[in-house]
KOLSE-929369 format. One line per field, with one value per residue (C-alpha): residue number from 1; residue in three letters; x, y, z. Coordinates in Angstrom, 1 decimal. Example, Ala and Ser with C-alpha at 12.3 -4.5 7.8 and 13.67 -1.06 7.14 Angstrom:
<rs>
n <- (1; 2)
res <- (ala; ser)
xx <- (12.3; 13.7)
yy <- (-4.5; -1.1)
zz <- (7.8; 7.1)
</rs>
This chain:
<rs>
n <- (1; 2; 3; 4; 5; 6; 7; 8; 9; 10; 11; 12; 13; 14; 15; 16; 17; 18; 19; 20; 21; 22; 23; 24; 25; 26; 27; 28; 29; 30; 31; 32; 33; 34; 35; 36; 37; 38; 39; 40; 41; 42; 43; 44; 45; 46; 47; 48; 49; 50; 51; 52; 53; 54; 55; 56; 57; 58; 59; 60; 61; 62; 63; 64; 65; 66; 67; 68; 69; 70; 71; 72; 73; 74; 75; 76; 77; 78; 79; 80; 81; 82; 83; 84; 85; 86; 87; 88; 89; 90; 91; 92; 93; 94; 95; 96; 97; 98; 99; 100; 101; 102; 103; 104; 105; 106; 107; 108; 109; 110; 111; 112; 113; 114; 115; 116; 117; 118; 119; 120; 121; 122; 123; 124; 125; 126; 127; 128; 129; 130; 131; 132; 133; 134; 135; 136; 137; 138; 139; 140; 141; 142; 143; 144; 145; 146; 147; 148; 149; 150; 151; 152; 153; 154; 155; 156; 157; 158; 159; 160; 161; 162; 163; 164; 165; 166; 167; 168; 169; 170; 171; 172; 173; 174; 175; 176; 177; 178; 179; 180; 181; 182; 183; 184; 185; 186; 187; 188; 189; 190; 191; 192; 193; 194; 195; 196; 197; 198; 199; 200; 201; 202; 203; 204; 205; 206; 207; 208; 209; 210; 211; 212; 213; 214; 215; 216; 217; 218; 219; 220; 221; 222; 223; 224; 225; 226; 227; 228; 229; 230; 231; 232; 233; 234; 235; 236; 237; 238; 239; 240; 241; 242; 243; 244; 245; 246; 247; 248; 249; 250; 251; 252; 253; 254; 255; 256; 257; 258; 259; 260; 261; 262; 263; 264; 265; 266; 267; 268; 269; 270; 271; 272; 273; 274; 275; 276; 277; 278; 279; 280; 281; 282; 283; 284; 285; 286; 287; 288; 289; 290; 291; 292; 293; 294; 295; 296; 297; 298; 299; 300; 301; 302; 303; 304; 305; 306; 307; 308; 309; 310; 311; 312; 313; 314; 315; 316; 317; 318; 319; 320; 321; 322; 323; 324; 325; 326; 327; 328; 329; 330; 331; 332; 333; 334; 335; 336; 337; 338; 339; 340; 341; 342; 343; 344; 345; 346; 347)
res <- (met; thr; arg; arg; pro; ile; gly; tyr; tyr; val; his; his; his; gly; ala; gly; his; arg; ala; arg; ala; glu; ala; ile; ala; ala; ala; ile; asp; trp; pro; val; val; leu; leu; gly; thr; gly; leu; gly; thr; thr; gly; ile; asp; leu; cys; asp; asp; arg; pro; leu; ser; gly; ser; phe; asp; gly; val; asp; glu; thr; ala; ser; arg; pro; ala; ala; leu; his; tyr; ala; pro; leu; asp; his; glu; gly; val; arg; ser; arg; val; ala; gln; ile; ala; gln; trp; ile; ala; thr; ala; arg; pro; ala; leu; leu; val; val; asp; val; ser; val; glu; val; ala; met; leu; ala; arg; leu; ala; ser; val; pro; thr; ile; tyr; val; arg; leu; asn; gly; asp; arg; ser; asp; leu; ala; his; leu; asp; ala; phe; arg; gly; ala; thr; ala; leu; leu; ala; pro; phe; his; arg; asp; leu; glu; met; ala; ser; thr; pro; pro; trp; ile; arg; asn; lys; ser; arg; tyr; leu; pro; gly; ile; thr; pro; ala; thr; pro; asp; his; leu; ala; glu; asp; asn; arg; ile; leu; val; val; ile; gly; arg; gly; gly; pro; pro; gly; asp; gly; ser; ala; ile; ala; gln; ala; ala; arg; ala; cys; pro; asn; met; gln; trp; arg; val; ile; gly; pro; val; thr; ser; thr; thr; asp; arg; pro; ala; asn; leu; asp; leu; ala; gly; trp; val; asn; asp; pro; val; gln; glu; ile; ala; arg; ala; gly; leu; ile; ile; gly; ala; ala; gly; asp; gly; leu; val; ser; ala; val; leu; ala; ala; asn; arg; pro; phe; leu; cys; ile; pro; glu; asp; arg; pro; phe; asn; glu; gln; leu; ala; thr; ala; leu; gly; leu; gly; arg; leu; asn; ala; ala; val; val; leu; glu; thr; trp; pro; ser; pro; asp; his; trp; pro; gly; leu; ile; arg; gln; ala; lys; met; leu; pro; ser; gln; cys; arg; lys; arg; leu; his; asp; arg; asp; gly; val; asp; thr; ala; ala; arg; trp; leu; ala; gly; met; ala; ala; ala; ala; val; gln; glu; leu; asp; pro; val; ala)
xx <- (-9.2; -9.8; -7.0; -5.4; -6.1; -3.8; -4.2; -3.7; -3.0; -4.2; -2.7; -5.4; -3.3; -4.1; -6.3; -3.6; -3.0; -6.7; -7.1; -4.0; -5.4; -8.9; -7.5; -5.4; -8.1; -10.5; -8.0; -6.4; -7.3; -6.8; -8.9; -7.8; -8.9; -8.3; -7.3; -7.4; -9.2; -12.4; -13.0; -16.5; -17.9; -15.4; -12.7; -11.4; -12.1; -9.4; -9.6; -8.1; -4.6; -4.2; -3.4; -6.3; -5.3; -6.2; -3.0; -1.0; 2.5; 3.6; 5.7; 4.6; 6.8; 7.8; 11.4; 11.8; 10.6; 12.8; 14.7; 12.9; 9.5; 8.1; 4.9; 4.4; 2.7; 2.3; -1.1; -3.1; -6.3; -6.7; -3.2; -3.8; -7.1; -5.9; -2.9; -5.2; -7.6; -4.7; -3.3; -6.7; -7.4; -3.9; -4.5; -8.0; -7.4; -3.8; -3.0; -0.5; 0.9; 0.3; 0.9; 1.8; 0.9; 2.4; 3.6; 6.8; 4.9; 2.4; 5.2; 7.0; 3.7; 3.1; 6.7; 6.3; 3.0; 4.9; 3.3; 5.4; 5.1; 5.2; 6.2; 5.0; 8.1; 7.3; 9.8; 12.0; 14.9; 13.9; 17.4; 16.3; 16.6; 12.9; 12.4; 15.6; 14.4; 11.0; 12.7; 15.0; 12.1; 9.9; 9.8; 9.8; 9.3; 6.6; 7.6; 4.6; 6.6; 8.9; 12.4; 13.8; 12.1; 14.3; 16.6; 20.2; 21.0; 18.9; 21.2; 21.5; 20.1; 16.9; 16.6; 17.3; 14.6; 12.0; 9.5; 8.8; 5.1; 4.0; 0.5; -1.5; -4.3; -7.9; -8.2; -8.2; -11.5; -11.3; -11.9; -10.4; -8.6; -10.0; -6.8; -7.9; -9.1; -6.8; -7.5; -6.1; -6.1; -5.9; -5.4; -6.5; -3.0; -2.1; -3.7; -6.5; -5.6; -5.3; -8.5; -7.3; -4.0; -5.9; -8.3; -5.4; -3.9; -7.2; -7.5; -4.0; -5.1; -8.5; -8.7; -8.3; -11.1; -9.9; -11.5; -10.4; -11.2; -10.5; -10.7; -10.0; -10.1; -12.8; -12.2; -14.4; -13.5; -13.8; -13.4; -15.9; -13.4; -12.8; -14.9; -14.4; -15.9; -14.9; -14.6; -15.6; -16.3; -14.2; -11.1; -9.8; -12.6; -11.6; -8.0; -8.9; -10.8; -8.2; -5.6; -3.2; -3.0; -1.6; -1.0; 1.3; 3.5; 1.6; 1.6; -2.1; -2.1; 1.2; 0.0; -3.3; -1.6; 0.9; -1.9; -3.9; -0.6; -1.5; 0.9; 1.7; 2.8; 4.0; 4.3; 5.5; 4.2; 6.3; 6.1; 8.1; 11.2; 11.0; 8.6; 7.0; 10.2; 12.0; 9.2; 8.9; 12.6; 12.5; 9.7; 11.5; 14.8; 13.0; 11.0; 7.7; 6.6; 7.5; 8.4; 7.9; 9.0; 6.0; 2.8; 4.0; 3.0; 0.1; 2.3; 4.3; 1.3; 1.0; 4.6; 4.6; 1.5; 3.2; 6.4; 4.5; 2.5; 5.8; 7.2; 7.2; 4.3; 6.5; 8.5; 5.3; 4.1; 7.2; 6.8; 3.4; 2.4; -1.2; -1.4; 0.0; -2.9; -3.0; 0.7; 0.7; -2.2; -0.5; 2.8; 1.1; -0.9; 2.3; 4.0; 1.0; 1.1; 4.9; 4.4; 1.6; 3.7; 6.6; 4.4; 2.2; 4.3; 1.5; -1.1)
yy <- (32.7; 29.2; 26.9; 24.9; 21.2; 18.4; 15.5; 12.1; 9.2; 5.9; 2.6; -0.1; -3.1; -3.9; -1.9; 0.0; 2.8; 3.9; 3.5; 5.8; 8.4; 8.4; 8.8; 11.8; 13.4; 13.2; 14.9; 17.6; 21.3; 21.5; 20.3; 16.8; 15.1; 11.3; 9.8; 6.1; 3.1; 1.9; 5.2; 5.6; 9.0; 9.6; 11.0; 10.9; 7.4; 6.4; 3.7; 0.4; -0.2; -3.8; -6.5; -8.4; -11.4; -9.4; -10.5; -7.4; -7.3; -4.0; -5.6; -5.2; -7.7; -5.0; -5.5; -1.9; -0.3; 2.6; 2.0; 5.0; 3.1; 0.0; -0.4; 1.0; -1.6; -0.7; 0.0; -0.4; 1.6; 1.8; 3.2; 5.7; 6.9; 7.2; 9.3; 11.6; 11.8; 12.7; 15.3; 16.9; 17.1; 18.7; 21.2; 22.1; 22.0; 23.2; 21.2; 22.5; 19.0; 15.5; 12.8; 9.6; 6.4; 4.7; 4.8; 5.9; 6.5; 8.9; 10.7; 11.2; 12.3; 14.8; 16.2; 16.5; 18.4; 20.8; 19.6; 19.1; 15.6; 13.9; 10.3; 7.7; 5.5; 2.1; -0.2; -2.6; -2.5; 0.3; 0.9; 0.3; 3.2; 3.8; 4.3; 6.4; 8.7; 9.1; 9.9; 12.4; 14.2; 14.4; 17.5; 15.1; 11.5; 10.2; 7.0; 5.6; 3.6; 4.3; 5.3; 2.3; 0.0; 1.4; -0.9; -0.4; -0.3; 2.8; 5.6; 8.7; 11.1; 9.1; 9.0; 12.8; 13.5; 11.2; 12.3; 9.3; 9.2; 6.0; 5.6; 6.7; 4.4; 4.8; 5.4; 2.2; 1.6; 1.2; -2.5; -4.8; -7.6; -11.2; -13.1; -16.4; -14.8; -15.3; -13.2; -14.3; -11.4; -12.2; -9.1; -8.2; -8.0; -11.8; -15.2; -16.4; -18.1; -21.9; -23.0; -26.5; -25.3; -22.7; -25.5; -27.7; -24.8; -24.2; -27.8; -27.7; -24.9; -26.1; -23.5; -20.6; -19.1; -18.6; -16.1; -15.4; -12.2; -12.1; -14.7; -18.3; -21.5; -24.0; -26.7; -29.7; -30.3; -27.0; -27.3; -25.6; -23.0; -21.6; -18.9; -18.0; -14.5; -13.5; -9.8; -7.4; -3.7; -2.6; -4.8; -2.3; -3.3; -7.0; -6.3; -4.3; -7.3; -9.9; -11.2; -12.0; -11.3; -13.5; -12.0; -10.7; -7.5; -5.1; -1.5; -1.4; -4.4; -3.6; -0.1; -1.4; -4.0; -1.5; 1.0; -1.6; -2.9; -6.5; -9.5; -10.3; -13.5; -12.1; -14.2; -11.9; -12.5; -12.2; -8.7; -6.7; -5.1; -7.3; -4.8; -7.1; -9.0; -5.7; -4.7; -8.1; -8.4; -5.0; -6.0; -9.1; -7.3; -4.8; -7.6; -6.2; -9.5; -13.1; -13.5; -16.8; -17.7; -19.9; -21.1; -23.6; -27.1; -27.6; -28.8; -25.5; -23.2; -23.4; -22.5; -19.7; -18.2; -18.2; -16.7; -13.8; -13.0; -12.8; -10.0; -6.7; -4.5; -1.4; -2.7; -2.4; 0.8; 2.8; 2.1; 3.8; 7.4; 7.7; 11.1; 9.8; 10.8; 14.4; 14.7; 13.6; 15.9; 18.9; 18.2; 17.8; 21.0; 22.8; 21.3; 22.5; 26.0; 26.2; 24.9; 27.5; 30.3; 29.3; 28.8; 31.8; 34.3; 36.9; 34.6)
zz <- (-4.3; -5.7; -4.8; -7.6; -6.8; -5.8; -8.2; -6.6; -9.0; -7.6; -8.9; -9.3; -8.3; -4.7; -2.3; -0.4; -2.9; -2.9; 0.9; 1.4; -1.1; 0.4; 4.0; 3.0; 0.9; 3.8; 6.2; 4.0; 4.0; 0.2; -2.8; -3.9; -7.1; -7.4; -10.7; -11.3; -12.8; -11.1; -9.1; -10.5; -9.6; -6.7; -9.1; -12.6; -13.7; -16.1; -18.8; -17.8; -19.0; -18.1; -20.7; -22.3; -20.1; -17.0; -15.4; -14.4; -13.0; -14.4; -17.2; -20.8; -22.6; -25.1; -26.2; -27.4; -24.2; -23.0; -19.7; -18.1; -18.3; -16.7; -18.6; -22.1; -24.3; -28.0; -29.6; -26.4; -26.6; -22.8; -22.3; -25.1; -23.6; -20.0; -21.1; -22.9; -19.9; -17.5; -19.9; -20.5; -16.8; -16.2; -18.9; -17.5; -13.8; -13.7; -10.5; -8.0; -7.5; -8.7; -6.1; -7.9; -6.0; -8.0; -11.6; -13.2; -16.4; -14.8; -13.1; -16.4; -18.0; -15.3; -15.6; -19.4; -18.7; -16.4; -13.1; -9.9; -8.6; -5.2; -5.8; -3.3; -2.8; -1.5; 0.2; -1.8; -4.1; -6.5; -8.0; -11.6; -14.0; -14.3; -10.6; -10.2; -13.0; -11.4; -8.0; -9.6; -11.4; -8.3; -6.1; -3.1; -2.2; 0.2; 2.0; 3.8; 6.3; 9.3; 8.4; 10.4; 7.9; 5.2; 3.3; 4.1; 0.4; -0.3; -1.4; 0.8; -1.9; -2.0; 1.8; 2.0; -0.6; 1.3; 3.8; 6.0; 6.9; 8.7; 9.9; 6.8; 7.7; 9.1; 12.8; 14.8; 16.7; 20.4; 20.7; 23.3; 21.5; 22.0; 22.9; 21.3; 18.1; 15.1; 12.0; 8.6; 6.1; 2.4; 0.2; -3.3; -4.8; -4.7; -5.1; -2.8; 0.4; 0.6; 2.3; 3.0; 4.6; 6.8; 7.9; 8.9; 10.9; 12.7; 13.6; 15.1; 17.4; 18.6; 21.5; 19.0; 17.0; 13.4; 11.1; 7.5; 5.5; 1.8; -1.0; 0.0; -2.0; -1.0; 1.6; 2.1; 5.8; 7.6; 11.4; 13.8; 14.9; 11.4; 9.9; 6.2; 6.0; 2.5; 1.7; 4.5; 4.3; 7.2; 7.8; 10.3; 12.7; 12.2; 13.0; 16.1; 17.5; 16.8; 19.3; 16.5; 12.7; 10.0; 6.6; 4.0; 4.1; 2.0; 3.1; 3.9; 6.2; 7.9; 8.7; 10.1; 12.2; 13.6; 14.2; 16.2; 17.8; 17.4; 17.3; 13.7; 11.9; 8.5; 5.4; 2.6; -0.9; -4.1; -5.4; -8.0; -6.5; -3.4; -1.8; 0.7; 1.5; 2.4; 4.7; 6.3; 6.9; 8.5; 10.8; 11.8; 12.4; 14.7; 16.6; 15.3; 13.7; 13.3; 9.7; 7.8; 4.3; 3.5; 5.2; 7.9; 8.5; 11.1; 13.9; 13.9; 14.5; 18.3; 18.8; 16.2; 17.8; 21.2; 19.7; 18.0; 21.2; 23.2; 21.0; 22.9; 21.9; 22.1; 19.0; 16.9; 18.6; 17.8; 14.1; 13.9; 14.0; 15.3; 13.7; 10.5; 8.2; 9.6; 9.4; 5.7; 4.9; 6.5; 4.7; 1.3; 1.8; 2.6; -0.5; -2.6; -1.2; -1.8; -5.4; -6.1; -4.7; -7.0; -10.0; -9.4; -7.4; -7.5; -6.2)
</rs>
């Protein structure tokens, strides 16, 4: 019997959503179809819904927007087309579930189209009406982080509905860390790194080899111990080789750092709902990272590096599940099987 597929909606802001989806899709014993912008031939490639400015923060500036929605601009051809694409795929494929990672609008659309949803609940203060409605309408919530990183303010009913699944990240290669190798990771979701500030930090630590992956502004005076690598195909390999990681608190990077169990200097970036701040504060509280508010002055770097390397590795290790991808895949397959049984009792 042909299994009704699991749909997996992938948000296009940042790289973590797609990486999580692809890791689960590769591990699961159930057909999965990805839906998102920029997927090409790897899934259902949806029309772009971003404003013409190209700047996307999930807010549409529409005064008449219902409280149950975050982003619903009026007379936007991309939005109109992607809603039609999703609805058509649902009508044709009759999915067992739709995993929504993340969008309250897609979750509402799926519910209106009579599809059970699994909502990926990221960290942060998501007590607004739109998120709460998406959480209420979901069959279950997938929290891709350890339950000990949960915010204290999260209501019990949301915790009880959540399945905490840390470790949804590619397997860490078996590399020995180079103790004097510092890796600065700049993600896709924020501004480029400050090349001049990174160069000053490298000069302040001449015995360390600094390597930066991701976009960085140009610098005219790059020290010999600084390598600006730009985008790389496999950041997990880079993280595995490093003796210390410097970066923000996005889910993808945090999961990879915990998987590799590397010392971490975390500088959270500003994100809606204080997502990165919540994760960073949790890491600091649990001695899993040294957390900084801003990029520090050059003279602070040697001490901060020593401080990060002194944190017990067990504090990071306990927040990671090395079988996280397989655990998530088994759980989602079980949820799909239960949904199909409920929707098609004779199947």
